[in-house]
C-alpha positions, 0 to 999 in steps of 0.5 A: 222637227226638220231632218238635218244633215250633220249627225252628232253621236246620238248615243253620247248625248243626254236625251234632253239635249239631242234636239237642240244639238241637231237643230244647231248642226243643221246650220251649214256653218256650225259643228257642235263639239260638246253638250250637257243636258244637266244631271241629278247627281252630276259627275265631274264635267257635268252640269246640275239638273235644271241647267244645260249647255251646247258648245260649238264652233262656227266657221270663220266665213261670211256664212259663219257671220250670218249664223252668229248674227241670226243666233244672237237675234233669235236667242238673245233678243226674241226667245228669252225674256227672263234672261235664263238662256244665253248665246255667247262667245267663249275663249281660252286665253289666246296665248294657249292656242294659235291665233284665231283658234281660241274662240268658241260659242255656247248656248247655256240654259238655267232655271229649268229652261227646256232645251227642247223648247229652244230647239223647236223655236230655233227650228221654226225661226230658221225655217221662217227667217234664216237666209243662207249666204249661199242662197242670197244674190251673188252681189251679197256674197 
């Protein structure tokens, strides 16, 4: 797995979710804000074993939009034929927050999907196919 510049607090992450969190944070426009790797005896706020999630913010920019499009293609189209891993938006009711501050993003896995396999897949397709807006021709920006 490639070295990533943003660091999540590794000691606070479930072991099986660390690689996925780190790969997501390697995208310039992403900052992870929560995760759970699944637990045998889940406590309040934890998910059951065999399920997991990573919640994150994506900056509202051209780079952010590029990232959304890439993750939607990679995860929802190329990765999971069984429809047990999902990349999707999440939002609180807009009246609870200021405009443009309620939308967040999440990747959820079910039915014993391994978040490390998704991390390896995303790292590979990012290296092979992802083009940051900052590296594109000036007329595209």
